[in-house]
C-alpha positions in Angstrom: 0.1 0.1 0.1 1.5 3.5 -0.8 1.8 6.2 2.1 -1.2 6.5 3.3 -0.9 10.5 3.4 0.1 10.4 -0.6 -2.9 8.0 -1.1 -5.1 10.8 0.9 -4.0 13.6 -1.1 -4.3 12.1 -4.0 -7.9 10.6 -3.3 -9.1 14.3 -2.2 -7.5 16.1 -5.5 -6.9 19.9 -5.7 -9.1 21.0 -4.1 -7.5 20.1 -0.6 -4.1 20.5 0.6 -3.1 18.3 3.3 -1.3 20.4 5.7 0.0 18.4 8.9 -1.1 14.9 10.9 -2.4 15.8 14.3 -2.0 12.1 15.5 -4.9 9.4 15.5 -5.2 6.3 17.9 -5.8 2.7 16.8 -8.4 2.8 14.6 -7.6 6.6 12.3 -5.2 8.8 11.7 -6.0 12.7 11.4 -4.8 15.3 9.4 -5.7 18.9 9.0 -6.0 20.0 5.2 -6.7 23.4 3.7 -10.0 23.5 1.6 -9.6 26.1 -1.2 -13.1 26.8 -2.5 -13.7 28.1 1.1 -10.9 29.3 2.3 -11.0 26.8 5.8 -9.2 24.7 7.7 -10.8 21.2 8.0 -9.8 18.0 9.9 -10.0 14.8 7.7 -10.1 11.7 9.8 -9.0 8.2 7.8 -9.2 4.5 8.8 -6.9 2.4 9.5 -6.0 -0.3 7.2 -6.6 -3.0 10.1 -9.8 -1.4 10.9 -11.2 -0.3 7.0 -10.7 -4.3 6.3 -13.6 -5.6 8.8 -15.8 -2.7 7.0 -18.5 -2.5 4.3 -17.1 1.1 3.1 -20.4 1.8 1.2 -22.3 1.2 4.9 -19.9 3.4 6.5 -20.5 6.2 4.3 -24.4 5.6 4.3 -24.3 5.5 8.5 -22.0 8.4 8.3 -25.2 10.4 6.3 -27.0 10.2 9.0 -24.7 12.0 11.4 -23.7 15.0 8.7 -27.3 15.6 9.4 -26.8 16.8 13.1 -26.2 20.6 13.1 -26.2 21.8 16.5 -23.7 24.7 18.2 -22.4 21.9 20.8 -21.7 19.5 18.3 -19.0 19.5 15.3 -20.6 18.2 12.5 -19.6 15.8 9.4 -18.8 17.8 6.4 -18.2 14.8 3.7 -17.1 11.3 3.7 -15.6 9.0 1.0 -12.8 6.3 0.4 -9.6 6.8 -0.6 -8.2 5.2 -4.2 -7.5 2.3 -2.1 -10.5 1.7 0.0 -10.1 3.5 3.1 -12.5 5.3 4.7 -12.4 9.1 5.3 -14.9 11.9 6.6 -14.2 15.3 7.1 -15.0 17.8 10.1 -14.4 21.7 10.4 -11.5 22.3 12.3 -11.9 23.5 15.7 -9.1 25.9 17.6 -9.2 25.4 21.0 -7.7 22.1 23.5 -10.0 19.1 24.5 -11.6 18.7 27.5 -8.5 16.4 28.1 -5.8 18.9 27.9 -8.0 21.2 30.1 -8.3 18.6 32.8 -4.1 18.3 32.7 -4.0 21.8 32.7 -5.2 21.8 36.3 -8.2 22.3 38.1 -11.4 23.1 36.3 -13.3 25.7 38.5 -17.0 24.8 39.5 -18.6 27.5 37.1 -16.7 26.5 34.6 -17.2 22.5 35.0 -20.9 23.2 34.9 -21.0 25.0 31.6 -18.8 22.8 29.8 -20.8 20.0 31.2 -24.3 22.0 30.6 -22.9 22.1 26.6 -22.6 18.6 26.4 -25.8 17.3 27.5 -27.1 19.9 25.1 -25.5 18.0 22.6 -26.2 14.6 23.7 -30.3 15.8 24.2 -30.2 17.0 20.6 -28.9 14.1 18.6 -30.9 11.7 21.5 -33.6 13.2 20.0 -33.2 12.7 16.3 -31.8 9.1 16.9 -28.4 9.6 17.3 -26.3 8.1 20.1 -22.5 9.0 20.5 -21.6 6.2 22.6 -17.8 7.3 22.7 -18.5 10.0 24.9 -15.0 11.0 26.5 -12.8 14.4 27.8 -10.8 13.7 24.2 -14.0 13.5 22.1 -14.8 17.5 23.6 -13.4 19.9 22.3 -13.4 23.8 23.9 -13.3 26.4 22.3 -14.1 30.6 22.7 -15.8 29.3 26.3 -17.8 27.0 24.7 -17.7 22.9 24.6 -18.8 20.9 21.6 -18.6 17.5 20.8 -17.3 15.2 17.9 -17.5 12.5 16.5 -20.8 12.1 16.9 -22.4 8.9 15.4 -19.1 7.4 13.9 -18.8 4.8 16.6 -22.5 3.6 15.2 -21.2 3.8 11.8 -18.1 1.7 12.7 -20.7 -1.5 14.2 -23.2 -1.1 12.0 -20.3 -1.7 8.5 -18.8 -4.1 10.5 -18.7 -7.1 8.0 -17.8 -9.2 10.7 -20.4 -11.0 13.2 -20.8 -9.3 16.3 -22.8 -11.1 18.7 -23.4 -10.4 22.5 -20.1 -10.8 23.3 -17.5 -8.3 24.7 -14.8 -9.4 22.5 -16.8 -8.6 19.1 -19.1 -5.5 20.8 -16.8 -4.1 23.7 -13.6 -3.6 22.2 -15.0 -2.1 18.9 -17.4 0.9 20.2 -16.2 2.8 23.0 -13.5 3.6 25.3 -13.1 1.2 28.7 -12.3 4.4 31.3 -16.2 5.4 30.1 -18.1 2.5 29.1 -22.0 1.6 30.6 -21.9 -1.5 31.9 -24.7 -2.5 29.5 -22.1 -1.4 26.4 -19.1 -3.4 28.0 -21.3 -6.5 28.1 -21.9 -5.8 24.6 -25.8 -6.1 25.2 -27.6 -5.3 22.2 -30.3 -3.5 23.8 -27.9 -0.3 24.9 -29.5 3.1 23.8 -28.8 6.4 24.5 -28.9 6.0 28.5 -25.1 4.5 27.8 -24.0 8.2 26.5 -26.0 9.2 30.0 -23.8 6.8 32.0 -20.4 7.9 30.3 -21.6 12.0 30.9 -22.0 11.2 34.8 -17.9 9.5 34.6 -16.8 13.1 32.6 -18.6 14.9 34.9 -17.6 12.4 37.7 -13.9 13.2 36.7 -14.1 17.1 36.0 -16.0 18.0 39.3 -13.7 15.9 41.8 -10.4 16.1 39.5 -10.4 12.3 39.5 -12.1 9.2 37.4 -14.1 7.5 39.7 -12.1 4.4 39.3 -8.7 5.8 38.7 -7.3 3.1 40.5 -8.0 0.9 37.9 -4.6 0.6 35.9 -5.7 -1.3 32.8 -8.4 -1.9 30.5 -10.0 -5.4 31.9 -9.9 -3.8 35.5 -12.0 -0.7 34.0 -14.3 -2.1 32.9 -15.1 -4.6 35.3 -15.1 -1.8 37.6 -18.0 -0.5 35.2 -20.0 -3.3 35.8 -19.6 -4.6 39.6 -18.2 -1.8 41.8 -20.2 1.1 43.0 -18.5 4.5 42.1 -16.9 6.2 45.6 -18.9 9.0 46.4 -17.4 12.6 46.4 -17.6 15.4 49.3 -19.6 17.7 47.0 -19.2 20.6 50.1 -15.7 20.3 50.2 -15.6 21.2 46.7 -18.1 23.5 46.5 -20.5 21.6 44.1 -24.0 22.3 44.4 -25.3 19.2 46.0 -28.1 18.9 43.6 -25.4 18.3 40.6 -23.3 16.1 42.5 -26.9 13.8 43.2 -27.1 14.0 39.6 -23.9 12.8 38.9 -23.9 10.0 40.8 -27.7 8.8 39.6 -26.1 8.7 35.8 -23.2 6.4 37.1 -26.2 3.7 38.0 -25.3 0.2 36.9 -28.7 -0.5 35.4 -30.3 1.7 33.2 -33.6 2.0 34.4 -32.1 4.0 37.6 -30.6 6.9 35.6 -32.5 9.9 34.0 -34.8 9.2 31.7 -33.6 11.2 28.5 -30.8 13.3 28.1 -33.8 16.0 28.3 -34.3 15.3 31.9 -30.6 15.6 32.2 -30.2 19.2 31.0 -33.1 20.3 32.4 -32.2 19.2 36.4 -28.8 21.0 35.3 -30.7 23.8 34.1 -32.7 24.0 37.4 -29.6 24.0 39.8 -28.7 26.6 41.9 -25.8 27.7 43.2 -27.2 28.0 46.6 -25.6 26.2 49.9 -23.8 23.3 49.7 -23.5 22.2 53.2 -23.9 18.3 53.8 -24.0 17.8 50.5 -22.2 14.6 50.7 -23.2 12.2 48.3 -23.8 8.6 49.8 -22.9 5.8 47.4 -25.5 4.3 45.8 -25.9 0.2 47.4 -28.4 -1.3 45.1 -27.7 -5.0 44.8 -26.6 -5.5 41.9 -29.6 -6.6 39.0 -28.7 -10.0 36.8 -26.7 -7.7 34.2 -24.3 -7.1 36.8 -24.0 -10.3 38.7 -20.5 -11.5 39.7 -21.1 -13.9 37.0 -21.1 -11.6 34.4 -18.4 -9.5 35.7 -15.7 -12.4 35.5 -17.6 -13.0 31.7 -16.2 -9.4 31.4 -13.0 -9.7 32.4 -12.3 -12.6 30.6 -13.7 -11.4 27.7 -11.0 -8.2 27.7 -8.4 -11.2 28.0 -6.0 -10.2 30.4 -4.8 -12.4 33.3 -3.1 -11.4 36.1 0.1 -13.6 37.1 -0.8 -16.3 39.5 -0.7 -15.9 43.4 -1.3 -18.7 46.2 -2.9 -17.6 49.3 -0.1 -17.0 51.8 2.0 -20.3 53.3 4.0 -17.9 55.9 3.7 -17.1 59.5 2.4 -13.9 60.0 3.3 -11.5 63.0 1.3 -8.7 62.7 0.9 -5.3 64.3 -2.3 -3.2 63.1 -2.7 0.4 63.2 -3.8 1.9 66.5 -7.1 3.5 66.9 -5.4 6.5 67.7 -3.1 6.9 65.3 -4.6 9.5 62.9 -5.5 8.5 58.9 -2.0 9.0 57.1 -2.1 9.8 53.4 1.0 10.1 52.0 4.2 7.7 52.2 7.4 7.2 51.0 8.7 3.5 50.6 12.5 3.4 51.5 15.0 1.0 49.2 14.9 -2.2 51.2 18.1 -3.8 51.9 19.5 -7.2 51.2 20.4 -8.9 54.0 22.3 -12.0 55.1 25.7 -10.6 53.5 24.0 -11.3 50.1 25.3 -7.9 48.1 24.4 -9.6 44.5 20.8 -9.8 45.2 20.3 -5.7 46.6 18.8 -5.0 43.1 16.2 -7.7 44.2 15.5 -6.3 47.6 15.2 -2.7 45.9 12.6 -3.9 42.7 10.5 -4.9 45.5 10.1 -1.6 47.5 9.7 -0.2 43.9 7.3 -2.6 42.6 5.3 -1.7 45.8 5.7 2.0 45.2 3.8 1.2 42.0 1.3 -0.8 43.5 0.1 1.9 46.0 0.0 4.8 43.6 -2.7 3.1 42.4 -4.5 3.8 45.7 -6.7 6.9 45.6 -5.9 9.8 47.7 -2.8 8.1 48.5 0.3 10.5 47.7 3.6 8.3 47.2 7.1 9.9 47.1 9.1 9.1 43.9 11.5 6.2 43.4 15.0 8.8 43.1 13.5 11.0 46.3 14.0 7.6 48.5 16.9 6.6 46.9 18.5 9.9 48.9 18.5 8.2 52.0 19.8 4.6 51.0 22.4 4.1 53.3 21.8 7.0 55.4 21.4 6.5 59.4 18.5 9.3 59.5 15.5 9.1 61.5 12.1 8.4 60.2 10.8 11.7 61.4 13.9 13.5 59.7 12.8 11.5 56.2 9.1 12.4 56.8 10.0 16.2 57.5 12.3 16.1 54.4 9.9 14.6 51.9 6.6 15.9 54.0 5.2 12.3 54.0 2.7 11.2 56.8 4.7 7.5 56.8 7.8 5.7 56.0 7.7 2.1 54.8 10.8 0.5 55.5 11.7 -3.7 54.4 14.4 -6.3 54.4 14.7 -9.5 52.1 16.7 -12.3 52.4 17.0 -14.6 49.7 18.7 -18.0 49.2 17.8 -20.5 46.7 13.9 -20.7 46.2 13.4 -19.1 49.8 12.6 -15.9 50.3 11.8 -13.7 53.2 10.5 -10.0 53.1 10.1 -8.7 56.6 8.4 -4.5 56.3 7.6 -2.1 58.8 6.0 0.7 58.6 6.0 3.9 61.1 4.0 6.9 61.4 6.8 10.0 60.3 5.3 12.1 62.8 5.5 10.1 66.2 8.0 7.4 65.2 5.9 5.0 66.3 5.6 1.5 64.2 2.3 1.4 62.8 2.4 -2.0 61.2 5.1 -5.0 60.8 4.6 -7.9 59.0 7.4 -10.7 58.1 6.4 -13.3 55.1 8.2 -16.5 54.1 7.6 -17.7 50.5 9.3 -19.9 47.9 10.7 -17.4 45.6 8.7 -18.1 42.6 5.9 -16.7 44.3 7.7 -12.9 44.7 4.4 -11.7 42.4 1.8 -12.8 45.6 4.4 -11.7 47.9 4.6 -8.1 46.7 0.5 -7.8 46.1 0.2 -9.0 50.1 2.1 -6.6 50.9 0.7 -3.2 49.2 -3.0 -4.4 50.8 -1.9 -4.9 54.2 0.3 -1.8 54.1 -3.2 -0.2 52.4 -5.4 -1.5 55.5 -3.0 -0.5 57.8 -3.4 3.3 56.8 -6.8 3.2 56.5 -7.2 4.3 53.2 -10.7 4.6 51.9 -10.9 2.5 48.9 -13.0 2.4 45.8 -16.2 0.1 46.7 -15.0 -0.5 50.2 -12.7 -2.7 48.8 -9.5 -3.3 51.3 -7.8 -5.0 48.2 -6.0 -3.2 45.2 -5.0 -4.4 41.8 -1.8 -6.3 41.3 0.7 -4.1 39.9 1.0 -3.6 36.5 4.7 -5.7 35.9 4.4 -5.9 32.4 5.1 -10.1 32.3 4.7 -12.9 33.9 7.8 -14.2 32.9 9.6 -14.6 35.9 13.4 -14.6 34.9 12.2 -11.3 32.2 10.9 -9.5 35.0 14.0 -11.0 37.5 16.5 -9.5 35.3 14.5 -6.0 34.4 14.9 -5.3 37.7 18.4 -6.0 37.8 18.6 -3.3 34.7 16.3 -0.6 36.9 18.8 -1.3 39.7 21.8 0.2 37.5 19.7 2.6 35.9 18.9 4.6 39.2 22.7 4.7 39.8 23.2 6.7 36.1 27.0 6.8 35.3 28.8 4.0 33.6 26.2 1.8 34.8 24.2 2.6 32.5 25.6 0.1 30.3 25.2 -3.0 32.8 21.6 -1.6 32.7 21.4 -1.7 28.9 22.6 -5.6 28.9 20.0 -6.7 32.0 17.2 -4.6 29.8 18.1 -6.4 26.1 18.4 -9.4 28.4 14.7 -9.1 29.8 13.0 -8.4 26.1 15.1 -11.9 25.0 13.4 -13.4 27.3 9.8 -12.0 26.6 10.0 -10.4 23.6 6.6 -8.4 24.7 8.0 -6.9 27.9 6.9 -3.1 27.5 8.5 -2.1 30.5 11.8 -3.2 29.4 11.5 -1.6 26.2 10.8 1.5 28.1 13.6 1.3 30.4 16.0 0.3 27.6 14.9 4.0 25.7 15.5 5.6 28.7 18.8 3.7 29.0 19.9 4.7 25.9 19.1 8.5 26.5 20.8 8.6 29.8 24.4 7.1 28.0 25.4 10.5 26.1 24.8 12.4 29.5 26.7 10.4 31.9 29.3 8.5 29.4 30.8 9.5 26.2 28.3 7.8 23.8 27.5 10.3 21.2 23.5 11.2 21.1 23.8 10.6 17.4 24.0 7.2 18.0 21.7 6.5 20.8 18.8 8.4 19.5 17.6 6.0 16.8 18.3 3.2 19.4 16.0 4.5 21.8 13.2 5.8 19.6 13.1 2.2 17.9 13.2 0.7 22.0 10.4 3.5 23.0 8.0 3.2 19.5 8.0 -0.6 20.3 7.0 0.1 24.1 4.3 1.8 23.3 3.0 -0.6 20.4 2.9 -3.3 23.3 1.6 -1.2 25.5 -0.2 2.1 25.1 -2.1 2.1 28.0 1.9 2.2 29.8 2.9 5.9 30.9 6.3 4.6 31.2 5.7 4.0 27.2 5.0 7.5 26.3 7.5 9.0 28.8 10.2 6.9 27.0 8.8 7.8 23.2 8.3 11.5 24.2 11.7 12.3 25.6 13.5 10.5 22.5 10.9 12.6 20.4 12.0 15.7 22.6 15.7 15.0 21.7 14.7 14.7 18.3 13.1 18.0 18.2 10.0 16.4 17.3 8.0 18.9 19.0 4.4 18.1 17.9 5.1 14.2 18.5 6.1 15.1 22.3 4.1 17.2 23.2 1.1 14.6 22.4 3.2 11.9 23.7 4.6 14.0 26.9 1.0 15.2 27.8 -0.3 11.4 27.4 1.9 10.4 29.9 0.8 12.4 32.5 -2.8 12.1 31.4 -2.5 8.2 32.2 -0.6 8.6 35.2 -0.7 11.9 37.1 1.6 11.1 39.7 4.7 9.9 37.7 7.0 12.3 38.7 9.5 11.6 35.6 6.3 12.2 33.5 6.2 15.8 34.6 9.8 16.5 34.6 10.2 15.3 30.7 6.9 17.2 29.9 8.5 20.2 31.6 11.6 19.9 29.8 9.7 19.7 26.6 7.6 23.0 27.7 10.4 24.8 28.4 12.3 24.0 25.3 9.0 25.2 23.1 8.8 28.3 25.1 5.4 27.8 26.6 6.4 28.9 29.8 3.9 28.9 32.2 2.6 25.3 31.6 6.6 24.3 32.3 6.7 25.9 35.3 3.3 24.4 36.5 4.9 21.1 35.3 7.9 21.9 37.0 6.0 22.1 40.2 4.5 19.0 39.7 7.4 16.9 39.0 9.4 18.9 42.5 6.7 18.0 44.5 6.5 14.2 43.4 10.4 13.9 43.8 11.3 16.3 46.1 14.7 15.1 46.6 16.0 14.3 43.0 18.5 16.7 41.8 18.1 16.4 38.0 14.3 17.0 38.8 14.8 20.1 40.9 17.8 21.4 38.6 15.2 21.4 35.5 12.4 22.9 37.4 14.3 25.6 38.7 15.3 26.4 35.2 11.7 26.3 34.1 10.3 28.2 36.9 13.4 30.9 36.4 12.1 30.9 32.8 8.5 31.8 33.8 9.9 34.8 36.3 9.3 32.9 39.6 12.9 33.9 40.9 12.2 32.9 44.5 10.8 29.7 44.3 13.0 29.0 41.6 16.4 29.8 43.4 14.6 27.9 46.6 15.1 24.9 44.5 18.7 25.1 43.1 19.3 26.1 46.9 17.7 22.4 47.6 19.6 20.4 44.9 22.8 21.9 45.9 22.6 20.6 49.5 21.4 17.3 48.6 23.9 16.6 45.9 26.5 19.7 44.6 28.4 16.9 42.2 25.7 15.8 39.7 27.2 18.4 37.2 24.6 18.7 34.6 21.3 19.4 36.4 23.7 21.5 39.3 24.6 24.3 36.6 21.4 24.0 35.2 19.9 25.5 38.6 22.5 28.0 38.5 20.7 29.6 36.0 18.2 30.2 38.4 20.8 32.1 40.8 21.6 34.4 38.4 18.5 35.5 37.3 17.5 36.2 40.7 20.6 38.3 41.0 22.4 35.9 43.6 25.4 36.0 41.3 28.1 35.7 43.9 26.9 32.6 45.1 26.5 31.3 41.3 29.8 32.5 40.8 31.0 30.3 44.3 29.1 26.9 43.1 30.1 27.4 39.5 34.0 27.1 41.0 33.2 24.3 43.0 31.8 22.7 39.5 34.5 23.8 37.3 36.9 21.5 39.9 35.2 18.3 39.8 33.2 18.1 36.0 34.5 16.3 33.1 31.5 16.8 30.4 32.0 19.6 28.2 28.6 20.6 28.5 28.8 21.4 32.2 32.0 22.9 32.2 30.8 24.9 29.2 27.8 26.1 31.3 29.9 26.8 34.4 32.1 29.1 32.4 28.8 31.1 31.7 28.0 31.5 34.9 31.8 32.3 35.7 31.6 35.1 32.9 27.9 36.5 33.6 28.9 36.7 37.4 31.7 39.0 36.7 34.7 36.9 36.1 34.9 37.5 32.4 38.5 37.2 32.0 38.6 33.9 33.8 35.9 32.6 31.3 38.1 33.8 28.6 40.7 31.8 29.3 38.4 28.7 30.1 36.8 29.1 26.9 40.3 28.5 24.8 41.4 25.8 26.9 37.7 24.1 26.4 37.9 24.4 22.9 41.0 23.2 22.4 40.6 20.2 25.0 37.2 19.0 23.2 38.5 20.2 19.7 38.5 16.1 18.7 34.8 15.8 20.0 32.0 16.0 18.0 29.3 16.8 20.5 31.6 18.0 23.1 33.3 21.2 20.6 29.8 22.3 20.4 28.4 22.6 23.7 31.2 24.7 24.0 29.0 27.7 22.6 27.5 28.8 25.6 31.0 29.2 27.1 31.6 31.9 23.7 28.8 33.3 24.7 30.4 34.5 28.3 32.6 36.2 27.1 30.9 38.0 23.8 32.0 36.1 21.2 28.7 35.6 20.0 30.1 34.8 16.1 31.9 31.7 16.9 28.9 31.0 19.1 26.5 31.1 16.4 29.0 28.4 14.5 29.0 25.9 17.0 25.4 26.2 17.1 24.6 25.6 13.5 26.9 22.8 14.0 24.7 21.7 16.3 21.7 21.6 14.3 22.8 19.2 12.0 23.7 16.6 14.4 21.0 17.8 16.4 22.4 18.1 19.6 19.1 18.3 21.9 22.0 19.9 24.7 23.0 22.8 22.8 19.5 23.4 21.7 17.0 23.0 23.9 16.1 26.1 25.4 16.4 28.9 24.0 14.5 30.9 25.9 17.2 31.4 28.5 19.4 34.6 29.1 21.7 33.2 27.8 20.5 34.2 24.3 19.8 37.7 24.4 22.9 38.5 22.8 22.6 36.7 19.4 18.5 37.2 19.2 18.6 39.8 16.3 20.9 37.9 14.4 19.7 36.2 10.9 21.5 33.3 11.7 20.0 32.9 15.4 16.5 33.2 13.7 17.6 30.4 10.7 18.5 28.5 14.0 15.3 28.7 15.2 13.5 28.0 12.0 15.4 24.7 11.4 14.5 23.2 14.7 10.8 24.0 14.2 10.4 26.3 17.1 8.5 29.4 17.0 10.8 32.3 15.5 8.8 35.6 16.6 9.0 34.2 19.9 12.5 33.4 20.7 14.1 36.3 18.4 11.8 38.8 20.7 14.0 40.4 22.8 13.2 38.4 26.0 13.1 35.1 24.2 9.6 34.3 25.6 10.2 35.2 29.2 8.1 37.5 31.2 9.3 41.4 30.9 
C-alpha cells in the first residue's frame, strides 16, 4: 500500500491540501487540510487499514450521512465522507481551534462554574442527537473540544457507523462489541457487556463519568490501571461518593452525577432532556451537608458477579498466578489512635544476610510496591529517586518524613537464599515515630508477585485508606510480564539505571536480556529507551548514535502497551531529543494523563514545554515534578530553570539551593540550577558554586555552563581563558565541541557561539539547543543566523527572536 498521506492527498485532489498530521489512535489517522474553495481548515480522519478491512465502505458512508444531518452549536458536524483510491474510508469535519477537555484537565483543576458550563454544553449536544435517534457511544474528554468558552462534541455517530458497517459477525460478546465500540474508561456496564439493547442511556452514564472527573478532579475508578480492570469496575463496583460541600459543588448536581453512574440503566435519568432540565434548574445555593452517599443497591442480573468475571475474561488479560499466603504472620495493626496517613515513602529495601548480589532484588521489591500503591486514590507516594536519597543513610524516620513531607515511612529487608524468600516490613508514622504495622512473609521465591500484592494490600489496610467500593484490596501491580526470569533481569536493569554513570552499560545489557526472555515486555523496552537516552549524558556515547536505538525501543514499548505511562515517557523524551516537538508534546501529555503521579512524566513534559517556549505551562509541570520527587537533583535542577524562565525567581532559587544541598556533584542538573541564581540576582553565590563545579566536572556541556556562569557573574577574563582551554581540550569531540558555544556567549564572542550552534543543528544536539528562551541567548536574538537556527529546529521564530525570548518582562 502506498504512503497513506500521499494516498489521501491523491483522493482529495486539488480542492484540498493536507498540511499536517494531528495524530490519532488505533482506529484512524487525523490530518488538518486546507479546503481551497471555502478558504477554511478542515480535519480529515481516515480509518486505519486494519479497521477498514473489517468494514463495508458503502455501509459506513451511509451511516455517516445520518451523523452529517446533526446541526447543533455543540456538535462538530460531519462535512463529507468517502473512500481513498485504495478503499480506506474517510470523513471530514471543521477544524475547531482550541484544546480538548482532556488537555484542560491535564492543565489543572477546573473551577466549578466553568465545569458546569462545559457539562451543560455536552448535555445539550446529547439531547439534540438523542432526539434524532443518534447515540454517540464514545463520550469522553478527548471527544469534547473547548473553543471560545464553549464545549462542542466531536465524532457523533462514528462508533455507530463502525458497528453498523462491520462485515464481521458481532454477537452479544465482549470481544466483538465491547472492544469495537467505546472506550473502557467511559463505558456503561451494558455497553461493556455487549448488550444489544444498549441505548442512549449509555451516553448518560459516560456523561456521568466525565462529570465526576471534571468536578472531583479524578476518574471514579482512577485506581484501575488496565482496560480489563476498568471494565470490571464499571460493571460491578460502586463509584466512590465525593464530598460536594468540600469541592463547592451544588448538592443537586452531585446527586445527578451519581444517578447517571447507576449500573442499571432504568435508574439513570430517563433522557438527555431530563438531564439537561435538572442541570438548568440547579442553583448555586448552599452546599452544606452535600456529601452524596454511594449507592449500594444489589446489582441486577446484568451486573452479577458471574457476568463481571465473564467481562474480565473477555478482555483477555490475566494477572500472574498468586497463591494464598503460606507464611507465619505476626502483624501489628495500626492503632485507633493513629491519625489517617495520606502520604508515604517506600525506602529502598535492604538485602540482608551478606548477599550484596541480591541488592537489586530488594530495591526492586520496594519499587514494585510503590508502583502498586500509586494506584490507591488519595494516597500520595514519593518518587523512587527521592526515596533513594536516603539509601544507606542513618536518618531518623522523623527526619525523612520532614524532608519528604510525608506522613509515613515504609522500610523493609529481604533475605533471598536459593528458592526461599523472606520479606520483613515495617510501617512507621513519620510524626510520632510509632510503628503502625509490621509483618514478615516467608515464601518460595517463585511467588514474588503474590508477596508484593499481599504486602501492598496490608499497607493499604494499615493506612486506613478508603478504597473504591469499600474494597480493601488493590489491583495487582502492572508488571508487564508473567515471566519471572524476564522480570528478574528487568529489576537488575532498573537497579543500575537508577545509579546512572557507567552503570548504564550494565542496565542496557539487562534490559536487552529481559527483552530476549519476553519479547512482549513493554516496560523493558521503555527502560532500554531511557537508558540509551541517558548514556550520552553520563558516558562518552554520542547522542546521534544513541537516539535511533532509543526511538526504536520506545516505539516498541508504546506498540506493546499504549496504556503505560512509562512507554509514552520514553517515546516523548526520544522525540524531544530529536526536536520533534509536536510528537513530543502529544506523547508527554499522554504520559501525565495516564499517570498524573509519575514524577518522570512531569519532568520530561516540563523539559519539552520549556524547550518550545511554553513558560507558564512548563512552570506548572515543574512544580508537579518537584512535589512528587523532592529529593531528585535532576528534577530540582530542571524545575528551577523552568520556574526562572517563567519569572518565578524566588521559587526557582529555593529549588536550586535544595538541589545543591542534596548533591552538588551532579554536574548537569547543578549547572542548570545555577541559571536560576543568576536570574534571581545572586551572582556571587552562583559564581562560588560554578568554581566548585569546574574543579570536579569532566563533561563538556557542564564545564561550558559553569564557564558561562563565571563570565556572567563578573569573571570575564577567567571565562575567556576557560573557553580557550575547553576548545583545545575538546577539539576532537564532535558533540563536546558544539557544547562550548555556551562558554563563548559568556565572553561576548557571538560569532563563534553561533557557528557552534549551527553545527549542533546538523547532528542534532539537544543539549546545545534545548532551551533557547534562556537569558544567555539574548545577545544573539537579533542575528539572522539565530533566526535561521530557530526556524531549522521548527520552533517559534517570533517568540525566540523577541528581546526576552518569551520570558516575562
